[in-house]
VOBA-1610 file (N, C-alpha, C; in pm, whole numbers, padded with zeros to 5 digits, always signed):
BEGIN
Met+01860+01816+00542Met+01787+01781+00421Met+01843+01866+00307Ser+01876+01803+00197Ser+01928+01879+00084Ser+01814+01953+00015Asn+01849+02057-00057Asn+01748+02133-00130Asn+01679+02049-00236Glu+01749+01950-00290Glu+01691+01863-00393Glu+01566+01793-00341Phe+01569+01741-00221Phe+01454+01670-00165Phe+01350+01765-00107Ala+01393+01882-00062Ala+01299+01978-00005Ala+01199+02027-00108Asn+01237+02026-00235Asn+01150+02077-00341Asn+01062+01969-00404Leu+01070+01846-00356Leu+00989+01739-00412Leu+00845+01747-00362Glu+00754+01707-00447Glu+00613+01703-00409Glu+00591+01592-00306Thr+00504+01617-00211Thr+00472+01519-00108Thr+00405+01397-00172Pro+00448+01276-00137Pro+00382+01157-00191Pro+00236+01151-00149Ser+00153+01089-00231Ser+00012+01068-00193Ser-00011+00918-00178Val-00095+00883-00081Val-00125+00743-00053Val-00275+00722-00061Gln-00314+00619-00133Gln-00454+00581-00144Gln-00466+00435-00100Ala-00570+00404-00025Ala-00595+00267+00018Ala-00741+00233-00013Arg-00763+00107-00049Arg-00897+00062-00083Arg-00912-00083-00039Val-01030-00117+00009Val-01060-00256+00045Val-01174-00306-00043Asp-01169-00436-00072Asp-01273-00497-00154Asp-01292-00641-00106Pro-01410-00681-00070Pro-01534-00604-00067Pro-01537-00509+00052Ser-01629-00414+00048Ser-01639-00316+00156Ser-01709-00373+00279Thr-01783-00481+00262Thr-01844-00553+00375Thr-01814-00702+00358Ala-01797-00770+00471Ala-01765-00912+00465Ala-01817-00980+00590Thr-01826-01111+00584Thr-01867-01189+00700Thr-01744-01263+00755Leu-01759-01319+00871Leu-01652-01389+00940Leu-01585-01490+00848Gly-01453-01481+00834Gly-01376-01576+00753Gly-01357-01536+00609Asp-01428-01435+00559Asp-01411-01391+00420Asp-01273-01328+00399Leu-01218-01346+00282Leu-01094-01278+00245Leu-01127-01138+00196Ile-01051-01041+00241Ile-01067-00902+00201Ile-00937-00856+00138Ser-00944-00792+00024Ser-00827-00741-00046Ser-00801-00596-00005Leu-00681-00568+00043Leu-00638-00432+00076Leu-00537-00389-00029Asp-00572-00285-00104Asp-00483-00232-00207Asp-00431-00096-00162Ile-00299-00078-00168Ile-00234+00048-00130Ile-00157+00098-00252Arg-00178+00225-00283Arg-00114+00287-00401Arg-00044+00415-00355Val+00086+00425-00383Val+00165+00542-00345Val+00214+00609-00473Thr+00176+00736-00493Thr+00223+00815-00606Thr+00327+00912-00553His+00444+00916-00619His+00557+00993-00565His+00655+01032-00674Ser+00752+01112-00637Ser+00860+01148-00728Ser+00950+01026-00747Pro+00999+01002-00869Pro+01090+00890-00890Pro+01220+00902-00810Ala+01251+01021-00758Ala+01371+01040-00677Ala+01359+00975-00540Leu+01237+00941-00499Leu+01214+00879-00368Leu+01205+00728-00381Gln+01252+00659-00279Gln+01238+00513-00272Gln+01130+00482-00169Ile+01032+00406-00208Ile+00920+00371-00119Ile+00939+00227-00071Asp+00941+00208+00059Asp+00951+00075+00117Asp+00811+00013+00127Ala+00806-00118+00119Ala+00679-00189+00135Ala+00630-00171+00278Pro+00499-00168+00298Pro+00446-00159+00435Pro+00490-00279+00517Asp+00521-00256+00640Asp+00561-00364+00731Asp+00435-00422+00795Leu+00376-00519+00728Leu+00253-00581+00777Leu+00291-00703+00861Ser+00257-00697+00988Ser+00282-00812+01074Ser+00174-00917+01046Lys+00164-01015+01132Lys+00063-01120+01110Lys-00078-01072+01132Thr-00094-00959+01203Thr-00227-00906+01225Thr-00229-00757+01192Leu-00345-00709+01152Leu-00370-00569+01124Leu-00505-00537+01187Gly-00500-00481+01308Gly-00625-00460+01382Gly-00687-00594+01416Asn-00814-00613+01381Asn-00884-00740+01405Asn-00864-00842+01294Phe-00780-00811+01197Phe-00764-00897+01080Phe-00631-00969+01082Glu-00632-01092+01032Glu-00510-01167+01011Glu-00461-01136+00869Val-00332-01111+00854Val-00275-01088+00721Val-00245-01226+00661Tyr-00327-01264+00565Tyr-00319-01396+00502Tyr-00202-01400+00403Ala-00184-01292+00327Ala-00075-01282+00229Ala-00056-01136+00194Ser+00066-01100+00153Ser+00091-00963+00106Ser+00199-00965+00000Thr+00192-00868-00091Thr+00289-00862-00200Thr+00307-00719-00248Arg+00421-00695-00309Arg+00448-00568-00377Arg+00428-00593-00526Leu+00346-00512-00589Leu+00322-00525-00733Leu+00427-00445-00808Ala+00440-00468-00936Ala+00538-00397-01018Ala+00512-00247-01016Gly+00616-00169-00993Gly+00604-00023-00994Gly+00603+00031-01136Gln+00556+00155-01150Gln+00550+00220-01281Gln+00605+00361-01269Val+00675+00406-01371Val+00723+00544-01378Val+00665+00606-01504Asn+00601+00723-01485Asn+00540+00794-01597Asn+00582+00940-01588Gly+00690+00975-01654Gly+00740+01112-01649Gly+00791+01149-01512Glu+00729+01247-01450Glu+00774+01296-01320Glu+00702+01230-01203Lys+00625+01125-01229Lys+00552+01053-01125Lys+00587+00904-01130Ala+00598+00846-01013Ala+00616+00701-01001Ala+00501+00649-00915Val+00461+00526-00941Val+00351+00465-00865Val+00399+00329-00815Glu+00385+00309-00684Glu+00414+00180-00621Glu+00281+00125-00572Gln+00262-00006-00589Gln+00137-00067-00545Gln+00167-00189-00458Phe+00088-00201-00353Phe+00101-00312-00260Phe-00037-00373-00240Gln-00041-00504-00218Gln-00169-00570-00200Gln-00156-00671-00085Ala-00259-00676-00002Ala-00263-00773+00108Ala-00401-00838+00110Ser-00402-00965+00146Ser-00527-01037+00169Ser-00545-01049+00320Leu-00659-01002+00369Leu-00688-01001+00511Leu-00806-01093+00539Gln-00807-01150+00660Gln-00917-01237+00698Gln-00952-01207+00844Asn-01082-01196+00872Asn-01130-01166+01006Asn-01183-01293+01071Phe-01128-01323+01189Phe-01174-01442+01262Phe-01239-01409+01394Thr-01261-01277+01421Thr-01322-01240+01550Thr-01453-01168+01527
//
């Protein structure tokens, strides 16, 4: 590991679901936000067709933003529970 990357701040990850409660068949939005140094490249999460008990209905990478020494990547997935 080069010294350049060793001195970078650790990325932070936040995840949120909306709504927080749902019934069978409801769509649930999963939002993932990664704040990191612009020197790092963040890959999109590898979401298969299922995530636990949920089916991944759709997923996308939203436009990233750079603000000074911080970059923000955002990902969104629509989940549906059928069990």
